[in-house]
N, C-alpha and C positions, 0 to 999 in steps of 0.2 A: 489593398488600398492603403498605402502606407505613408503618403505624403501629407503635408499640412493642408489646411483649408484653403489657403491662397497661394498661388504661384508667386515666387519672389523675383524681383528685378535684380539686375547685376549690382545695383547700389545698395541692395538690402531693404528697399522700401517696397511694401506690398503693392501689387497692382490694385487691390481693393481700395487702399487708402488713396492712391493716385487718382482713381476714377472718382472717388468722393470729392476730392479737392478740386479737380478740373471740371467735373460734370460732363465729361465727353469721353469718346473712345480714344484709346491709345493705339495708333496704327501698328500692326504686326505683333501685338501682345494679346494673349488669350484673356478672356474674362476669368475671374476667380473660379476655382473648381467647385466651391460651395459658398453660398451666401454667408456673410460673417455672422449674422444673427438669425434667430427664428428656427423654424423646423417643427416637426420632421418634414422632409422633402421627398418628392418623387422625381427621379432623374430618368431621362429618356435617351436611348441611343438608337440611331438608325443609319444605314449606309448613305442615305440622302442628307444626313445632318452635317453640322460643321462644329468642330471643337471650339470655335469662338462664340458659339451660342451659349446661353445659360443652362440649357439642358432641362429646363423645368416644365416643358410641355411637349406633346407630340409635334407641335408646329415648329419648335425650335430645339430639336434634339442635338446631342453630341453625335459625333461620327465614329469614334473609335473606343475600344475597351481600354487602350492605353491611357486615354484622357480620363475615363471613368475611374481608373486606378489612382488618380490624383485626389480623389475624394476620401476623407475620413468619415466613414458612415457611422451614424449615431442612431440610438433607439428610435424605431418607427420609420426610418428612411427606406425607400425602395429604389432599386435599379431595374429599369424595365427596358428590354431589348425588343426591337421590332420583330414580330412574328413572321416566319418565312424567310428571314434574312440570315446571312452567314457572317459571323464576325471572327476575324483572325485575332489571336491573342488569348489572354486569360484574365481571370478575376481573382484577386487575393484580399482577404480580410485578415488584419493583424490583431494583436492583443489589445490595442488601444481603441478598438472600434467594435461595431456590431450592436446587438440589441438585448432584449430580455424576453421572457415568456409572454408578457403582456404587450410589449412594444418591440416585436422582432424586426430585424433588417430583412427585407425580402428581395430576392433576385428572381425575376420572372420575365415571361414574354408579354407583349401587348399586341393587340390587333388580331390578325388571323394566323393560326398555325403556331408552331414552335419556332423560336429563334434557335440558331445553331452557333455554339461556341467551338471554334476550331483552333486549339492552341498550337504553337510552333515548338513541338518537341517537349512540351512540359505538361503539367496538369491543367485541366480546364478551369476548375474552381477550387481554390485552396482556402481553408479556414484554419488559422493557427491560434491556439491558446485563447479562443473566445467562442461564444455561442450566442443564443438568441437569434438564430439564423433560419430562414425558410427559403428553400430553393424549389421553384415550381415551373412546370411546363417548358422545359428546355431540352435541347439535344446537345450532347457533347461528343465530338468526333475527333479522335486522335490521329496523328500521322505516324509514319514509320518509327520515328524516334520516340514518340509518346508511347508506342506499343511496348517499348523497353523501359522507359523511364517515368512515364506520367500516370496520373490517376484522373479519371473523369471528374469525380468530386472527392476531395480529400479533406477530412477533418482530423487535425492533429492537436494533441494536448501534451505538453511537456511540463506542466505546472505541478509541483509536488503536492499531492493530497487534495487537489482542487478539482472536483468533478464539475463540468460545465453543462448546464441544463438548457434544454429546449433546442432541439434540432428537428427540422421538418424537411423531408425531400419527397416530392410527389409529382407525378406526371412527367418523369424525366427518363430520357434514354441516354446511356453511356456506352460507347463502343470504340474499339481501336486503341485501348490503353493497356498498361500493365495490369491494373485492376479497374473495374468499372467505377465502383464506389467503395471507399474504405474509411473507417473510423478507428483511430488508434491512439493509445497512450504510448509515448515514444521513449520514456526513460523509466528506470527502476524507481518505484515510489510515486510515479505520476498516476493520477486518476484520468479517466477518459471523459465520457459524455453520459448525461442522463436525460430522461424524458425525450426519447428519440422515437420519431414516427417516420417510417419509410414505406410509402404506399404507391401502387400503380406505377411501378418503375420497371424498365427493361434494361438489363445489363447483358450485353452479348458481344461475341467476337473480340473479347479481351484475352490477353495472353495468360495471366496467372490466376485470375478469379473474377467473378461477377460482383458480388457484394461480400465485403470482408470486414469483420471486427477483430481487433487484436489488442493485447495489453502486455504488461511486464511478465516476466517469468513467474510461473505459479509456485507458491511455497505452501506445502500441505500443512505445516505446523502453525502457520498463521495465514490462512487463505484470505485473499483480497481480490476483488474483481473491479476492473477498470470502469466498466460500463454498467448502468442500471436503468431499469424502466424502459425497455425496448419493445416496440411493436412493429413488425415487418409484415406487410400484408399486400397480397396481389402483386408480388414481384415475379418477373419472368427472367430467369437466368439461363442462358443457353449458348452453346457454341463457344464457350470460353475454353480455349484449346489446350492450355498447358504449355509449358516451356520445355522443349526437348533437350535443352542444354542444362536444365536445372536438376541435378541428380542428388542434391543434398537436402531437399525439402519438397513437400508436395506442391504441385501447381495444377490448375485446371478445374477447380471446384466451382460450383454454381453459387452457393450461399454458405459461408463459413463464419460461425460465431465463436470467438475466443475471448475469454476473460469478461463474461457478462453475467449479470444477476437479474432475475425477474424479467424474462424476455419471452415473447411469443412470435412464432413465425406461422402465419395463417394464409391459407388459400393461395399459396405460391407454387410456382412450377420451375423445376430445374431439369433440363434435358440436353443430351448431346454435348456434354462437357467432357474435358479431359482427354480427348482423342490423341493429342500430340504430346502428352506428358512424357517425361523422360523414361526410357526403356529400362535403365539400370537404377532408378530411384528406389530408396529404401522405404519410402511411403508414397502413397498415391492420392488422387483426388476423390471426392465424393460429391454427389448432387447437392445435398443439404446436410450439414453436420455441425456438431458442437464439441468444444473442448475447453478445459480449464474453466468451467462455468457451473452455475447452480440455479435451480428453479427456472428451467427453460421448458417451454411447451412447443412442440412441432405438431401442428394440427391442420387437417384438411388440405394437405399439400400433395402434389404429384412429383415424382422423380423417376425419369425413365431414360433409357438409352445412354446412360452415362458410361464413360469408358476410362480405361487406364492404359498407359503405354507400357507399364511394368507388370509384375506378377503380384501386386498388392492393391487392395482397395478397389476403386472404380464402382462403388455401390450407390444405392439410392439415398439412404438416410443413415446417420451415425451419431451415437453418443460415444465420444472418444475419451482420451485421458482426462482424469480428474473431474468428471461430471457427476453432479449429485442432485438428488431431489427433482429430477426432470422426467418429462413424459413425451413419448411419441405416440400419437393417437389419431385415428381416422385418416391415415395417409395411404396413398397408393404408390407402390413401386413396381416397375416391370422392365424387363429386357435390359437390365444393367449388367455390365461385365462382372461386377462383384455382388455382394449380398444386397438383398432388398433392404434389410434393417440390420445394422451392426451395433453391438454394444461391446466396447473393447477398452481394456486398460493395459497399457504396456509399461506403466510405471508403478513401482511398489510403494505407493504413497498412502494407500488406504483411503484416498479421497473419492474414489469411484464407488458410489453407494446410493441406495434408496431410489432407484430408477424404475420406470414402468414402460413397457411396450404393449399397447393394447389397441384393439379395434382397427388394426391395420390390414392391408392386403398386399401380399407379395406374389407376383405372377411372372414366372419364367425369369427369375434373376439368376445370378452366377453363370451367365452365359459363357464367359471366357474362363473363369477361375473356379473350377469344381471344388477347390479346397475351402470354399465358402459355402453358401447355401442361401435359402430364402431368408431365414432369420438366423443370425450367428451371434453367439455370446461367449466371450472368454476374456481372461485378463488376470493380472497379478493383484492379489489382495482386493478383489472386487466382491462386494457383498450387497445383499438385499435387493435382488432384481426380480421383478414380476413380469411375466410374459403371458398374456391371456387374451382370449377372444379375438385372435388374429386368424386370418385365412391365408394359407400358403399353398400355391399350386406350382409344381415343378414338372416340366416336360423335357424329355430328351430332344425332341424335334427342335431344330434351329440352334443348337449349341454352337458357339463360335469356333470351337477347335476340336480336333480329333481327340485331344487329351480329355477335354470336358465330356465328350460323347462316350468315351471309354470308362471314365471315372465320374459317374453321375453325381452331381451335387445333391445334398439332402434338403428336405424341407426345413429341418431344424438342425443346427450344429451347435454342440456344447463342448467346450474345451476346459482344461484345468485352470485353477486359480480362483474359482468363485465359491462362495458359500451363501446360504440364505436365498437360494434360487427357487422360484415357484413358477411352474409352467402349467397353466390351467385352461381348459375349455377352448383350445385352438382347433382349427381344422387343418390337418396336414395331408396333402394329396399329391401323389406322384403317378407317373406312368410306368413304374417299375424301379425307379430310383429309390434310394434309402429314405425312409421317413424321418428317422433321427440318426445322426452320427454323434456318438458321445465318446470323447477321448478316454474316459475312465468309467468304471461301473459305479456311478454315483449312488449313494444310499439316501434314504429319506431324511437323514440328519443334515445333509447339505443341499440336497435338491429334492423338491417334491413335485411330482408330475402326476396330474389327476384330471380326469374328465375330458380328455382330448379325443378327437376323431382321427384315426389313422387309416387312410384309404389309398389303395393303389390299384390301377387298372392292369398292372402287370404283376410280377412276383412281389409278395409282401416282404419287405426287408427293413431291418432295424439293427444297427450296430451299437453295442453297449460295452465299451472297453474293448477287450480282445475277442468278444463273442458276437456272433451274428445270429439274429433270430428271424424266423420266417413266419411267426404268428404272434398275435397279441397275448394269448394266454400263456405261452411259454416264456415270453419276456416278463410278463407280470409276475409269474411265479419265481423267476430267477432274480429279479431286480427289487422286488417289494415295492415297485412303483404301481401307479394306477389302482390304488386301493384307498378306501376311506372307511374307517371304523370296521375294518375287517371285510368289507364288501367291495367287490370289483367295480371299478369305474373305467371309463373309456370305451370307445367303439372302434371296430374295424369295418364298419358298414359304409355303404355309399352315403355321403353327406347331402346328397340331393341338391347339388349346385347345378342349375340348368346350364347346359353348354359347358360342362366342366373342362373338357379338353378341346374346346373350340378356341381359335386364336382371338385375341382382343388387341386393338390398336390404340385405344385411348380411354380416358376415364369414363366417358359415357358408355362405351362398350362393356365396361366392367360392371354395369348395373346388374347383369345376369348372375353375378357372383353371390347375390344375397341368398342365404339359405332358405329353402322352401319346404323342408321335410315336414310331414304331418307328425302328430303326437304318436310315439311308438308304444304308449300304454303305461301302466303304473310301474313303479319300481325304479324310475330314473332318479339320478342325482343332478340337480341343476347347479348352475354356477353359484347361486346364493347359498346353497347348502355347503359349499366349500369356501365361503367367505369372499367370493369374487363379485365385485360390482360390475354388472353388465352394461351400465351406462343407460342414459335415457333414449338414445337414438342409435341407428346403425350408421355405416359409412356414408350413406347418402342423405342422412339427416331425418330419416323416417323413424317415428316412434316405434319401439320394439317391445314385445312381450316375450317372456321366457317359454320355451317349448321343451317339455321334459321327454327325454329319451331313455331307453334302457341302458343305463350306465354312463350317459353323457348328456349334454344339453346344448341346444343351439338357440338362436333367436330368429325371429322373423318380423318383418314390418307389419304394422297394424293398419296401414293404409296403402 
């Protein structure tokens, strides 16, 4: 919305002035796009309207988005589109308009149902170099050209060093675009957006991604993050296919957070993404993942049946390059092509550090790519990673390829490049596949592994560097792992997960995964004895108490 408050006549005299002087209508000339004084105002648009109306009431709405774009919106203004109606065109807010945190500009539907914005080969709503904007209860649907070139809702900031605060997007659907919703800092040195809330949103059937945050190139010697103060909640990102022609970068993710600080992704779902991503791409999509960021929490989310067209990625959740002080907790991943949970650093920056993976469940992940596993961790100069109190179940049945069936993915895969790794009090279960695959025989000086349950319904198998072990005792003696104060830790007994190898299809079905073993008697070492916080609740939110077992510990609900 980038034009002046009043439409100009050919002679350069505003129609507003002309109307005031004559006191009557001027035939064939529109009313001013915005009253010359006063405000804030609420403007209405309806297919039954007329662009010669003042647009200030549902009884006298404008007819087109093109006319609405003649308005320079100011703090507190609203643009309301008739619910259930479809509007061709797009909406743009430029740097000389919009609102504030206390008086935002609002774009929303009125009446019954959502209004639909259907742009002509472009983005649906674009906000450039401004903020104080709330977008509510709208559908944005792209056409064939928008699938390649447009974004459903696009926030862009190219202002150097100026973070723009207050963005709200709620009750929105975006489909048929290159990206459903994206927020980005477009230039080196530019800041992005702060105080961002995205809730109850559906982003699906887009080409490259559902919900995307990005920023300038990360510099480890002076880390800076474009976006700060994010909360993403109850977002559904699905069937974002990926671009089969894009082999130089990843496409097809559900939710991707780049260059963010202090962010939470809560109670969101990503599924069936990435199926058409490029077959020869060097990197692939993930369901929900983070890169070049710090202090991010992924909590109580589900990510399942995500795919990759290539031989990389395609997992449920990921902490990728240059992520620090971040947590993945209380999440469920299942039936993904790649790992359920990936912690990875491919850049030797030393910026990937101090991260935690805890209280999660991975069920039948690495369906296509056995070189991954349920939980996978590796990377160059990565340090201080904690993996604890997770449950991983890996079954051969249903693997997507003969290669995967012949080379079973492990419950946990550890590769070189890390130090300060602690793996505690996890349940690792397979039906004969390896429980752990470790690239090297890591010693307690770089990796400490204690208090885990290792259970297999088939042959017990664990690879530690070049050696393969068939029992817990032999591996413990050779590796010096699974001990505490000279006493053995860890179990190779049934973890008592009801229906352990019964299939599950959704998050509700996974409730049977909650451990239910009785106390195995004295002599056990619980998580707290090893300095592990088991947390106040289990995956389902039930309060937990510690159950001591001979050599390991589990938790069980108290209600």
